[in-house]
N, C-alpha and C positions, 0 to 999 in steps of 0.2 A: 565619467569619470576615469581617469587612466588606473589601468589595473598595474599591480604590483607585480615587480618580476620576480620568478622563486631563483633560488641558488641552482638550479637546474639549469634554468635557462641561463643564467649568467653562465653558467662554463659551459652550454652547450655555444653559447654567441661566440667565447672567450677561442674552443674550438674549431670555429669555424672560419673565423679569422686567421687561426692558426694555422689552417689546412691552405686556405685562401697565401699566404706567404711561403708554405712550401711549396707550390706548385708553382708560383710566380719563380724561385731558387729554383726549382728543376728546369724553368724554363730557359734560365739566364742560363745555366753550367753549361748547355747547349753552344750558349752563341759563345762563350766565355775562351779566346785564343790563347791558351799558354803552351811553353812548352813543350811541358807534359799535361796531356789532358786528365780534367777530375775523374774523368768516366770515359771507360771502353764502349764506344757505339756500334756495337753487331754491322744494327738495320739505322743508323742514321736517322733518315726522311722518318720512319716508324716512331723513333721514340722523336720527334719534333712534333707529330700530326697527335702525338698522344699527351706529348705534354702542352699542346696547343688546347683539345678538348679537356683536359684536366685543368685547368687554369680557366677556363669556360665554366666547367660545369661547377667550380667551387665557387665564382662571382657569383653566378645564379643561387648558388647556396646560402651566399651571406646577405644576400637580398630576401633572399625567398624563408628565410629562419624563422615566422613566424606562430603560433599558436593558432590561428583561421585557416592554416594549411594544412599544418600536421600536429599531433602531439610530440610532447618533446621527446616520448621514449621511441615512437616511429621516426622522427627525424636523426635522431641519434643515433638506430640503427644502421637508417640510409647511410650516414654518414662515415660511421665504421665500414661496413661491407664495402661502399665504395672505393676508402683507399685501403682495403687487403686487395682488391681486383687490380687498382689502378698503380698500386707500388711494386706488387708481381708481377706487372708487366713491365715496370722499369728495372726490377731485377731481372728478368729475362734480357732484356733490350741493354742491360748496360754490365755486361758480364757472368749474370749469374748471381749465385750467392756468395761469390769472393771478393764483390764490392762490399761497399759499408750499408748499401741501401734498405738489406733486411734489419737494422736497428730501428729505421724509421716505423716498419711496423708493430717496433715495441711502445711506441707511440701512444698509435691508433689502440692497441691492443689496452692498454690503461686509461685511455680513457673513456672506450667501452666499458673498461667492469664499473667505470666511477659514475657513469651515467644511466645504466641500464641494472635491469634486475640481476640478481648473483646468476641465475639460469642462465639470461641470456648472454652473459659475460664470458660465461665459459662457452658457451655454443658460439660466440667470436672468437675465442680463443681459440678451439676447434676449427676452424672455418681459416685461420689463418696459417695453423698448422698443415692443414691435411691441403692446401694452397700451394703453400715453400715445397711442401714433400712434391707435388707433383709439377711443377715448376723445374727443381730439379732435376728430377726423374727424366721428364722431357727434354732438359738443357741435356742432359748424359745424353740419350738419344738422337739430338740431334747433331751433337758437337762430336759423342765418340771419348766422351770423356771418362775417368776414370770415377769409381764409383766412393770414393773417399770424401763425397762433396756431401751425401745422403747421413752422415753420422753428425755434419756439422747442421743441418737443416733437423735433424732429429736432437739434438741439443738447443738449438734456437726454437724449437713446438715445446721444450721441457720449461725452457724458458718464456715463452711466451703464459705459458700456467701458473709458473711461478709470478711471473708480474701480474696475471688476474686477480691468484688469491690475494699477492699483497695490497695491492690496489682497491682490492673489496673491502679488506680490512679498513685499509685507510682512507676509504667513503662511507665506511660506517661511523669511524669514528666525527669525521667532518660534518658527518648526516649529526650526528647526536651535539656537537657544540657546536654547531648551527644553530640548533635546534633547542639547548638548553639556552645561547645569547638570545633570539629571538622573543626565548616567553620572558626572561630578564629583562628584555629591552621593554616588551609589551606591558610587564609587572613596573616599573619604572615609572611608561607614561601614566598608567593608572595612577598609580602613588602620585606622579606629578600634579597629575586634573584633577585629582581628588581633593589634594593641599590647596591648589587652588583655588577651589571649590568651598570647600573651608574656609580659608582665608577671607574669601569674598563673603561669605555670608556669617559670618561671625560677627558678633556686636564689639568686640574689644575691637578695638583700633591696633594694626600692625605697619609700621615703620619700620625698614633698615635701610640705617644709614652707612654710608662707607668711609672711609681715612678721609675723604675731603669734603665730608659735611653731604654729600649727596644723596638722594632718596634714592636707593637702588631698587625697593620695592614696597609697596604699600596693597592697602586694602578700602573699600568704598567704605565701612565703619570711620576711615582714619580720616578722608575728607571728609564726612560729615560731620565728625568733632570738632576737625578745625575748623569747616566752614570754607574749604579755600579746594582749591580742582587742584589735583598731584600727578606728576608726570614722571614716570618710574623712571630715573638713570638720566634727568636733564634737571632735576630742579632740586635745586640748595634747600636747607632746611632754613637758613639762616634768612629765605628770600619769602619764606610763606608763613611760617610758624616762628619766628624770633627769639619771642620767650620759651618754648621749646626747646629749642637752639642752647640756650642759654642757660637753662636746667639742665641739660646734657651733660654743657662742659664744666658745668658746676658737680654734676654727679661724677666725671669722670675724674675728677678733683680729689672729691670727697668721695669715694661710692658708699658709706655707710649713713650719708645724709640723706635726711626725708627729704624728697621734694612738694612743694607744695601746689596745691591747684590753683590753674589758671585758667583763662578765656582768652585764647586768639587773639580774637577782638569783639569789639561792642555786637550781643546780639547773638556771638557764638554759644556752645555750649561751655560750662563749666569743668573742665579735663583736668584727671590726675593723670600724671603719666609716671610708668616704671621703666627700667633702661636691665640690659645686662649683655653681658658681650656674645656675640655670637658661637666663639667656638669655645668658649665656658671653661678655656684654660689657661690663658694670655694672663699673666700680671702687668702688662705694659701697656700702655692705651691701645683698644684694639683697631684691628684694621677694620671692622665694621660693628654695629651696635644696633642691636634689636632694643626696640619702643614701644609696651603697650599703653593703648591709652583708653582709659575710662572715663565715661558719663559719671563725675562726681557726685552730680546729682540724684542719679539713681543709688549709686552706692549710700549717698547719705536717707537717701528714701527708703531702702530698702530698709536698714536700722532703722528709721522712724516706724517703718508699716509694722514692723515684728512688735516695739513698742505699744503701739497703736490697738494692732491686732489686739491682744490682751487686752486694754484698756478697753477698748469694744467689745469685748468678752464679757468684762470683769462689771459696764456700765450698763449691757444689756437683764445680766442677772438682777442688780438690783436698782432697775428703771424703777420697776413697780413700788421697789420698796421706799427708796426716791420721790417719788411722786407724789404716793400718798398722802404721809405728814405733810407735805410741800402745798399740797393741795386744801389738806385741813387747814394749816395753818394760815394760806391765801382765804378762802373762805370764812374762817372765823372773823379775820383782819375787815374783809369786806361788811360782815355783819355788824362787826365793830365800830367801822366808822359811821353805820346807820342811827349810833344810838342818837338822841336828840341831846345828852347831859355829856356828850363827849367834847373834853377841855383843848382848846388850841394849840397846848404843846401838845399833846398825845394826839390829836389828827393828824402834827408833821409825824410821830412813830411811827403810825399808820402805815404810811404814807413809804416809809424807808420799807417797813415790810412788804407792800405790797412790788414796792420795784425789784428789791433783792428774790421776793420769789421768781419774778418773770427771769428773773436775771441768771436764775438758778433750770429755772425750765427751760430758757435760752442753751446753755450748757449742754444740759444733757441732751436737747435737739442733737445740739453739735456734733458732740460726741458720736451719741447713734448713728448719725448720716457717715460716720467715718467706716462706720460696721456693714452697713447694708447700704453702700453709694448702689445705684442701679448701672446696668452697660448703660453706653453711648450708643443713643442712636443717629448716625450720622447720615447731612441731606448736603445736597451742594444749593446751596442759595446765593442771590446775590447781596453781599455784603451792605452795598449803600442804602438798598430797599431797607432791609431788614433795621438799620438801625433808626432810620426815620418812623417806622411803626414803633420800636424801641423808645424813644424821646417821648413819640404821643403819646403812650403807655405810662413811662414812668413822671411825665411832667404834673398830672393832675397831684400828685403824692409829693408832691417840693413845694418851695416856698414860695412866692409870686416872684420876689427878686432875683429866686435861682439863674442862672444863667447858662443853657448849656448850648456850644457851640460847635459847627463841623466845618473840616476841613480835609474834602472829599477829592479823592483821586481824581486823574485825567480821565482814567480808563476805565470799564466796571470792573468790580474785583466781585469773582466767584472763589468761595470758599468753602472747605467741606468739611462739616460740623455739627454735633447735637444743638437745635436752636435752643431747648429749654436749658442746656449746659452753660451757652452762652450767654443765655437773659441773666441768670445766678453770678457767672461772672463778672459780667461788665456792671449788674448793679451795685456788687460788691466794691468794686474801682470807683463808681460813680460819688457811689456816698458815702466812700474812704475821702477824694480829694472833696467833695463839699464841703465835707465837715471839716479839714485842716484846710483849705482855700480861706475859708469863713474867718480863722484867726489872722492873717495879712490883709483882707476886705473887709468891708463893711456887706457886700452882697459877693456869693461865693459864686464862681464861673469853675467851668469843665471845658477843655477842647477836645475833641472826637475827632483824632488825623486818620486818613486810610492811607495806604501807600502800599506801592509794589517792589519788592525788594530784588536784586541784580538777579537771586537765584530763581526769580518767578514767582516765590513766596509772598503770597497777602498778607498784611499785617494791620493794626491796630493800634495805634495811641492812643491812650487814656493821660491826659495832661491837666495838672489843675495849677493853680497859684500861692499854693502852701509856701512854707517856710522848706521844706524838701526833710530827706532823711539823713540825718547824720553818718558821717561815713563807716562810722564804729558799730553801727545798729545794720547794714546792709546787709552783712551777712545772712542776718536771723533775721531776715523780714518774712522768708517763706517759711519756717520752721512754725511748729504748731504750739498753741497756747502762751505764741513770745508776742506779746502788747505793749504799750509804753501809756496806756489809756485806763486808770483804775477799771470802769466800767467792760472794757473787752474780754472777749475770750482769747481772742487769739488764737482763732479757726480761719477766720474770713480770709485772707490771704494765703494759705496752706489749703482750703478746701479749692480756692479760686486756680489753684498752680496745678493741682488734683485734676479738676475736670476738664485744664486745657489738652494732661500729658492722656489722655483718656481719650481725644482726638486725635494724639498725636500730632500737638499743638505745643508752642512755649508761651512760656508768661516770665519775663525779666523786668527787675529796675535799671532802669537807661540813663545815665548818669548826666546832669546837664544842670543848667540854669533854672531851670523848671522840675516839679515832680513828675515823671513820665513814666507810668508802666505802659509794656507793651506786649498784646500778643501775636504771635507769630506762627501765623497760620499752615497746615502743610500744605503742599504743593494739591491742585484742586485734580490733578490727574492723576494723584497716589491712590491706590487702594489701603485705606485702613482694616487695618482688624482689631475686629473687638476684644475689648479685654477680656 
C-alpha cells in the first residue's frame, strides 16, 4: 500500500524543483549574450563550474528526495544549507552584494523556516547572515572596496531574521489550517461511511430520484422490497418500478394525498411508499425526491400483534374459566346422549352441543397458540424428499377419492425452514384446498408444484381447482379471525403466514385461473436469525 504524502513532503518536493529551476536559470545566465550582461563575472570559469555543480547537485536532490534515504527535516536542512553556501559563492563571483543575487537567500531562509523547527529556522537565518557578512568582508579585502557594503549586509541579515519570524508564523497558521482541514475531511469521510452503512443496514427502503427520474442512490432494503436489481445513477424508476413512479408523480401533483400500498410485481412484497423533497425548502417540482419504502405487511402485522398480544394475555388468563364450564357442558352432553330414553330430536341437539364445544376448544387453542408460539428451528433439507414423506403421512387421513399430485422442479431444491412449521402450514393449505376444490368437482384434488425463482429462491405452490377467492376478499385473506365459513375460526391462514415469516419465507396468494397459494422460501445460503 502506498504511503500517504505529508504536507511537509509536498512542500519539500516543490522546493526541490524550485532549486533545480533556479540552478538551471543561473547556468543559462552565463551563456546569455546580451549587450549588457545581467551578471558581472569576476571569474567566469569558476562561475561556470559552480553553476554546473549546483545544477547536478539539485538534479540528484530531486531524484533522491525520498523518506527512505533521510527524514524530511534532515533533507530540508541539507537543501537550505547547500543553497546558502552555493548562493553565497554565486554572490561573490558576480560582483558581491551589489548584485541582485542576495535576494535569493531570502527564499531559502523562508523555505527553511517553513520546513524546519523554529530553532533550526533561526539557526539557518544566523548562518545566512554570518556567511553573507564574511563574504562581504572577504570581498572588501580582496578588491580593496569601501566598507559601505557592510551596512547593506547588516540590513540584509536583519531582513533575514524578520523573514524567518514571519515565515514561522505563516507556517504555524498553515499547519493549523491544514490540520483542521484534515480533521474535517476525516470527519466527513467517517460520516459518509457511517451514513452508507446505516442506509445499507436499514430495513426501510431508501431511494433518491433526480429531476429526470433516475435513481441516484438506493439501499439493499429498497432492492429487496421492490424485488429488483437497482444501479445507482443508471436506472430509471419507470423501468424498474412503474407503479412507484406513478405514485411519485401523483404525489408531486397532490402532496397531501395519501398513497396506497402496492406490489411491484406478482410475488413481491406489499410496499407502502412515502415521499419528501430532499432540500426541504423548494415549493416547485424538486430537483430530487427522497422515497421511503416500508413493508406494508409488517406494518399491518405490528398493529395486529398489538391487538393479538392483548387478546393472547386475556385468553390465557380466562382459558381455565372457559374450559372448566365448557368441559362440564361437553361431559354432561355425552352422559345425556347415553341415556336410553333420549328422543331423536334431543339427540340432534346434543350433537350440536358437542360440535360447538369442540369449536370453542379449537378457538381457545388457536388464540393461545398466538401468545406462546415456539421459536423456529431452521434446518436445511431437500424439498422434494420432504414432500414425499409429507404426502405419505397425510394420505391415510384423507378420503379415498382425494388426489394429491406433484409437479417437481427439474433440479433438487434445498430449503431452510422449520420442518414442523412447514408441516403445519402445508396441512392447513392442503385441507383448505381440498375443501374448496370439492365444491367444483366430485373428487377433490390438489397440485403441489415446486420451482426456482430467478433470484435463486425456491418456491412451493399449493393449487386447487376451487372457485377461487373474490377480488374484494383477497386483501383480507391473511387477517386474523377473517373467515367466509360459519364454522371457521379465521386463524388458519394467519398462523400459516406467521410461521412462514418466522423462517423469513413469504406466503402469498397468486392471481390466476386457479386458486394458488405460494410459499417463497429464503435463499438457502442466507443465514437466518431466530426471532
